[in-house]
C-alpha positions in Angstrom: 69.5 136.0 2.1 70.8 132.4 2.2 69.7 130.0 -0.5 68.2 127.0 1.4 68.6 124.5 -1.4 72.4 124.8 -1.6 75.1 123.6 0.8 78.1 125.7 1.7 80.0 124.4 -1.3 77.1 125.4 -3.7 75.8 121.8 -4.2 72.1 121.3 -4.5 70.5 119.7 -1.5 67.2 118.9 0.1 66.4 121.3 3.0 66.8 119.8 6.4 63.4 120.2 8.1 64.1 117.9 11.1 64.1 120.8 13.6 60.9 122.4 12.3 57.6 122.1 14.2 54.7 120.0 12.9 51.9 122.4 11.9 48.8 122.1 9.8 49.7 123.2 6.3 47.3 124.2 3.5 48.0 125.4 -0.1 45.7 126.3 -2.9 46.8 126.7 -6.5 44.9 127.9 -9.5 45.2 127.8 -13.3 43.2 128.0 -16.5 42.9 126.5 -19.9 41.4 128.2 -22.9 39.7 126.0 -25.5 37.6 126.5 -28.6 33.9 126.0 -29.0 34.2 122.6 -30.5 36.3 121.3 -27.6 34.1 123.1 -25.1 31.0 121.4 -26.5 32.6 118.0 -26.5 33.8 118.5 -22.9 30.4 119.7 -21.6 28.4 117.1 -23.5 30.8 114.3 -22.5 31.4 113.2 -26.1 35.2 113.1 -26.0 36.4 109.7 -27.3 39.0 109.4 -24.5 36.3 109.7 -21.8 35.0 112.1 -19.2 37.7 114.8 -19.4 37.2 116.5 -16.0 36.9 113.2 -14.1 40.1 111.9 -15.7 41.9 115.2 -15.2 40.8 115.3 -11.5 42.2 111.9 -11.0 45.4 112.9 -12.7 45.7 116.0 -10.7 45.4 114.1 -7.4 48.0 111.6 -8.6 50.3 114.5 -9.5 49.9 115.9 -5.9 50.8 112.5 -4.5 53.8 112.0 -6.8 55.2 115.5 -6.5 58.3 114.5 -4.6 59.1 112.1 -7.4 58.8 114.9 -10.0 60.6 117.8 -8.3 64.0 116.7 -7.0 64.3 118.7 -3.8 60.8 118.3 -2.6 60.1 116.3 0.5 57.9 113.2 0.5 54.9 114.5 2.5 52.0 112.6 4.1 49.0 114.3 2.5 45.9 114.5 4.6 43.6 116.0 2.0 43.8 116.7 -1.7 41.2 118.0 -4.1 40.9 119.3 -7.7 37.9 121.4 -8.5 36.7 123.0 -11.8 34.9 126.2 -12.8 33.6 125.8 -16.4 32.6 129.2 -17.7 29.9 128.7 -20.4 30.2 132.3 -21.7 32.6 132.7 -24.5 35.5 135.2 -24.2 35.7 138.0 -26.7 38.1 135.9 -28.9 35.5 133.0 -29.0 37.4 130.7 -26.6 36.0 129.2 -23.4 37.9 129.3 -20.1 38.0 126.4 -17.7 39.5 127.2 -14.3 41.1 124.6 -12.1 41.8 124.8 -8.4 44.0 122.4 -6.4 43.8 122.3 -2.6 46.3 120.3 -0.5 46.6 119.8 3.2 49.0 118.0 5.6 50.2 118.0 9.2 53.9 118.3 8.7 57.2 120.2 8.9 57.1 121.6 5.4 54.5 123.1 3.2 52.4 121.8 0.4 52.7 124.6 -2.1 54.6 122.5 -4.7 52.0 119.7 -4.4 49.2 122.2 -5.0 51.0 123.7 -8.0 51.8 120.3 -9.4 48.2 119.1 -9.0 46.7 122.0 -10.9 49.4 121.7 -13.6 48.9 118.0 -14.2 45.1 118.4 -14.2 45.3 121.1 -16.9 47.8 119.1 -18.9 45.4 116.2 -18.8 42.6 118.3 -20.2 45.0 119.4 -22.9 45.9 115.8 -23.7 42.3 114.7 -23.8 41.2 117.5 -26.1 44.2 118.0 -28.3 42.6 116.0 -31.2 39.7 118.5 -31.2 41.6 121.8 -30.5 45.2 122.3 -31.6 45.4 125.9 -30.1 44.5 125.5 -26.5 46.3 127.7 -24.0 47.2 126.8 -20.4 47.8 130.0 -18.4 47.8 131.7 -15.1 49.1 128.9 -12.9 49.9 130.4 -9.5 49.8 129.8 -5.7 46.6 131.5 -4.6 47.0 130.9 -0.8 49.0 129.0 1.8 48.8 128.7 5.5 50.8 127.1 8.2 54.5 127.0 9.2 56.7 129.9 10.1 55.4 132.3 7.4 51.7 131.8 8.5 48.9 132.8 6.1 49.8 134.3 2.7 47.3 135.1 0.0 48.1 136.0 -3.6 45.5 138.3 -5.0 45.4 138.1 -8.8 
């Protein structure tokens, strides 16, 4: 299998997509953060001194999606047609007493290359923002399980990652 991000001399390069067809592309990425009860209560009661955690993290995630090509060197600058960050706040404590907050990033475009990296960047930046906003309350948060849940469009068509 040929590595697409290297030229014949082994130098890194951006993949040439000029001959590819424009198709509708969709990618969904997921991830989680585990926080303690004190941080969970502050988040759900909106008492964090830095502000509304999930609103700020949502904005940061969308910004991450839009800035992806500036963060990951070989990614193309893509014209995003839709981007969203959504949250699932589980109010039942896990056996270890932590609370799990799940994040999902969905990105769409009509283009020659996919939006998987944009979706993964969006969920990562959103979760990192939650961490930043709650780190004064919880020093032991864990970000975990960041993965591409689903993609559609392009040559490979629909792919779903069941976790």
